[in-house]
N, C-alpha and C positions, 0 to 999 in steps of 0.2 A: 558471451555476453548474455545476461538475462535482464528481463524488463521489470518495470515497476508493477506493483500489485503483489509481488512476493517480497515480503518485508524483511526477510532474513538472508544471511549469507548462505550460499550453497555449501561452502567449505571445500569446494573442489579446486584443486590447483589448475585444472584445465579451464576454469571459468575466469576470464580476465576482468570483466567489467559488470557492474550493476547499474542500470539506468534508474535513477530515483528523482526525488525532489526534496526541497528543504523541509517539508512537513513529514513525509514518510521516512526519510533518511537524513535527519539533521547532521550537519558537519561534525558535531561532537560524538557521533556514533561511528565514525569511519574506522576506528580501531577494532570494531566488532565484525568487520567484513574482511574476508580473504580476497575479495575482488576490489578493484579500484572503483569508487562510486562516481558516476557522472550524473550531475544533477540538472534536471530541466529547470527553466526559469519560472515555471508555474506548476501548481500541483497537478497531479496526473488525472484526477477525477473531480468532478464537482456535482453537487446535488442541491437543487433548490426546490424543496417540496411546495406543492400548491395548497394554499389554504382552502380552496374550494373543492379539493379532492374528496370523494365520498369516503365515509368510514367503512373499513372492511367488515364484511359479515363473518369472516373467519376469526376465531379467537385462539388463544393459546391452548395447547393440548395439556390437560390436567391429568396427572396420574396419581393414584393414591393408594 
């Protein structure tokens, strides 16, 4: 069994199950997995950014 966060099939015959959710592994993608997909009732991660968070002083690395 392998766990959510890894969005693709391992392709291994030894791997029986993938734990996913309806967002990361929607039912219509089952045919793309060699594993049987077990879906959790809620998404595996959530993020709610804070509007009052400070702006980062770091910027993107520009190469040229």
